[in-house]
N, C-alpha and C positions, 0 to 999 in steps of 0.2 A: 155889759157889766162892768160897774167901778169896783176897785180896788182901794179900799182906803187905808192909809199906814198914821195918820193921825186922827187921834179922837177929834178933835177939834171940827175937822171935815165930816165926818160922820153927824156929828151934834147941828151942823149947818145943811146936810141932806136932810135931817129930821126936822128942822125948822124948831128947833130948841136953843137955850143961850150956852154960850160957848164952857166948856171943861174949868173947873177950878185946876186941875191938877193934869197936866199934856198926856200922862199915861195912865191915868185911872179918873172914872168918874161914874156917878151915879145918875140917874132920871128917875123923877115921879111924873106917874102922868094920870090924869082924870078921866081924859075922854079918849084924846087923840095922841098916839104916840109917832105918828108920819103927817104931822102939818105939812111938812115941807112938798112932799112928794104923794101922788094917789097912788104911784107905784115907784118903789124903791126895790132894785135887786144889785146886790152887792157881794163882794166877799172882804176880809181884813186880817189886819195882824193883829187880831183881839179875840180874846176870850170874852164871851158875853152870856149872863145870866140874864135869863127874863121872866117875872109874873107877869101872866094878864089871864083876863077873861074876854074873850071877845064878843062885841055885840055884832060888830057884822065887819066883812073882808075876811082875809086869809093871810098866811104866813108860812113859808117852807123854808126847808133847808133838808139837805140830804137829796132824798130825790121823789121826795112827796109832800104832798100839800095839806092843812087841816083847816078846816072852817068851824068858827063859831063853837070853840072847845069850852069846855068847863074852865074852872080857875085851874090853871098849870103853869108849872116851873121847867122852864125851856134851857137846856145849855147848849153853847155855840162855840168852837172852836176854830182856832186862826187859820185861816186859807180855806174856811168851807162856805158856800154859796149860799147866800142867802136872799130871802123877798119877803117883802110886804106888799100887801095891797088894800087899797083904802081901809086900813085897819083904824077900828071905832071900839075903844074899851067898853066893856059891860060896867066895870067898876074900874076901883085905882088899880095901878098896875106899876111896875118897875123895870126899869134896866141899869144892871151893874156891868160895865165895860172896864176889861184890863187888858193893859195893852203888853205885848208880851216881854216887852223891856222893863215893865214893872217889878217882874218876877226874880229876876237872876238875885244871887244873895239871899234871900226867904226860904223860909222851910217850903212854901208851896212851890217853887221852881221845880220839882220834881215831884211833888204829890199830887197836885194838880194833873199830872199826864196819869196817874193811876185811875183817876175816876173814868171808867168806862161810859159813863153815860153820856161823856159830850161825843161821843160817837154812835149816841142812836138817833133815830130818826125823828122828825116833829111829832107824828103820830105817837110815839112812844115817852113824849115828854110825863113828866111826874105830876098828877093829880092830887092834889093837898085834899088832906080830912081839915074840918076846922079846926082842928087842934094844932094839926101842922102849919096850917096857914097862920096861925099867931105867934108860932114859934120862928117861922122865916121873915114874917115881916118885923118882928123885935128884933132880929139879927139886921135886917136891911135899914132900921131907923137908927140902930148904932151905928152902922157904917155911914148913914147919912150925917149925921149927927156930929160924926168924926171929922166926916169929908168937908163940912162946911166951918168946922171951927178952924182957927189961926192955926198952921201947922207948927209943929215943934220935933223934935229929933224923936219923939213919940209916937207919931201920927201915923207911919206907915207901918210900924210895928202893932199897933193896936188894929188898923185896919185890915191888916194881911191874919190875926188872928178871930176875929169875926169872921172874913171869908172863909177859914178852915173851918169854923165850925158850921156855916151855911152848907159847905160841900159835906161833911162829915153827916149831919143832919139828913141831908138829902140822901145821901148812900143808906142811910137806915130806913128812909121813908121808902125808898125803891123796893125794899125786901120788903115792907109791908103790903107794897101794890102787887109784887110777884104772886105773895100769898093769898091777898082780898080778890085779885082776879082768878084765882085758879077755878073756882066753881063757876066763873061767867065761859071761862074759855077752855075748861078741860086742861087735863093733863099735859104740858107740852111735850115731856119726854115720851108719852105713850102715840103723841101724832110724829114726832121726831124719828122714834123707833119705826112706825109704820112707813112711813118716809123710805128710810133706811130699807126696807125690806123691799117696799115697790122698787127700789133704786137697784138692789141686787137681781130681781127678777127681769127687769129689763137689760140689765148688763148680759142675761143667758142669750139674748140674741142680736143686742148691740153691743159694738165696742165702745163703751163711752167713759172708760176709766174709772178711779176713786172716787166716792160721793167725797164732796168738799163741805165746811162748812158754809161756804156763800152759796153753794146749790141751794142745802137744805134751807136756809133763809131765805133764800129767794121764793122759794116754794110754798113756805110759810109765811111771806108776805110781811118779814120784820128783817130787822138788820142782825149782821152777823153779831156784833157785839152784845143787842139785846137777846138773842137766842141763847149766848152764851153764859149769860148772865141770870136768864131765868131759868134754864138747865142746872146751874150748879147750883142756884137755891134748893131746886125741886132734889135732884140727885146726888150732889157734892161732886160731880165732874164736869167737866166743861164740856162744848159740841165736840171737838175734837177727840178726846178723852172717850166720848160713847162712841163717834166713827169707828175709835180703833178697835174698843173692845166688841162692835159687832162682827166685824171683819174677821176678829182674832177667833170671835165664835164659830162664824161659818168657816172658818179654816180647818178649826179642829174638826168640825163636822166632815167636811171633805176628808182629810187626813184619815178619819176612823173609818170612812167606806173603803177605802183604800183603791177608788176606782182610776183617780187621777194622781200623777206622778207631782212633785212638788213645784217643778215647773208649769205646768199646767194649771195646778192649783190658785199658783201666783197671779197668773193671767186670767183665771176665770174671776178673780175676785176684782181686778181693775190695777192691779200694778203693774206698772211700766217694767221692773226689772224683779227678780228672783233674789236679788241680795237685798233690797230694800223690805221687799216679804219678810225676808229670814231676820233679818236684823229687829222688825218689831215684835215679830213674832218672839223669839226670843226674849226680846225686852219685856215684852206682856206675861210670858208663860215663864219663864226663865231657862229654858231648852230651844234648843233649835226644830224646826220641823220637823227634820228629820230623827232625830231623838227622840222625838214625841210619838212618831209614827213605830219607831222600835219600841219605845216602852210599851205600846199598845200589842204586841208580839209576844212581848214577855208574860 
């Protein structure tokens, strides 16, 4: 697998003309984004934003591969493994390639790290409605126009401004996607809570430790970041917060039953030590498990 540190080398691998800027480029494609190779597998020091409708072939990043998808917007972060194979576009598409070194000193240097969709899997790409697609294409063409203009002292700040808008709109559109897909996929929090219950029952016969966000996401066949964002949209709470609430609920029930001591309850729930359990309980409830049990007696 190749690792690209220069955008120009990635352009060469794609079989397209050299970039106008060594640290930033845009690529417009009508049919084949991968002319130079039928198969290209790489990692890079770049953020890559891509819009495509595949006629044939596949692309993958993270752990999954996606074939023949509808028009979708993908977000790839530096050091992420990417693979294109026999990619042919159904319609026009684009790539925006941003070298890590292009961002220092700009507003996007910190902001781009906050967009969790750069950690999504390929099958969690953003599927745009026609009106959303128009907005994204308008922003792309504004960026492309500035990219091809004669560079002056304002060129970079204008490009950064358009990129910032594109990322913000993408955040908004993902929220719409979460809402629209709920009738098709069902409530994620219901599935999530069912898994937590199943995990709790399994811990009664196996020493499997605490449930984690990564474990829950794996069982649901989605990425951890996508799961957290989806649950945040549905409930206002993150996956980890919901795990903690579930554990505290079970802890309250066990404390109320009074059959186990606090150390036994801690172990029963999957905590490695009682101190961590007590600290989390106090954080969520406001008092220690011992005081909670004492309040029941009073």
